[in-house]
N, C-alpha and C positions, 0 to 999 in steps of 0.2 A: 717514407711512404713506400709501400710494396704493392705493385700491381699483381693481382692474382687471377688466374683462370681456375676456377674450382670445378671439380667433378664430384658432386655428392652421390651417395649410395654406393660407394666403392667398398670392397672388403676390408681395407685398412686405410688409415689416414697417413699420408706420406707425401713428400715432395717427389713429383714424378718427372720433373724436367723443367726446361725453360722454353717458352714460346718466343723465339727470337723475332719473329715477325711482329707480334704484339708487344714485345718487350715486357713480358710478364712471366711469373712463376706459375707452373702448373702444379696444383695440389689436389690429390685425391682425398676425399673426405668420407669417412665411414658412416656418418649420419645422413639421414634423408633430408631433403630440402623441404621441411615441413615445420611450421611454427617456430622458425629460427634455429632449429636444431643443428643444421649444417654450419651456420655462422658461429654458433656457440662452440661447436667442435673445432672449427678453424681457429678461433681465438684461443681455446685451450691448448691446441697443438702448437701454435706459434709461441705462446707464452712459455710453454715447457721447453720447446726446442731452443729458443733464444734466451732462456733464463731471465725473463722479465715478469713482473707481476701481471696477472690476468687483467686487472683493472686498467693497465697501461696499454693494452692492445685493443684497438678500436677499428671496426669496419666503418669507414666514413663514407663510402659510396658503394652501391651495388648490393644492398641488403637483400634484394629480391632477384638478383641476377647471378649468373655464374662468373661474370667479370666483376672483380671487387678491387677496391683500393683500401688498404689497411695501414693504419698508423701504428708504428712501433718505435719506442724511444731507443736511442743509442746511436753509436757510430755506424754509418751506412756500410763501411768496409767490413767491419766485424760482423754485422748482420748478414751481409752477402756471403761471407766466408762460412758462417754457421749453416746457412740455408743450402749451400752448395756441397757441404761435406759428404752427404750421402749419395751424391750423383756420380 
């Protein structure tokens, strides 16, 4: 599970950093928070970044919030390493 603070409506979709206070990943999302577009972009981005099928990435909490909990299969250490590469 990955705790995410999402910022929809950004110019690009990217990992922006870590919110150590909330223990979450800050992700900027290029789609607007309308009709699930931002959630879909987040799922697309994470599946591509982590090399897992899109169907295996699921927003399990926070569909209508900027604070989300996302399920991604795989080894947590490898996932964390891939997410932190660009920082």
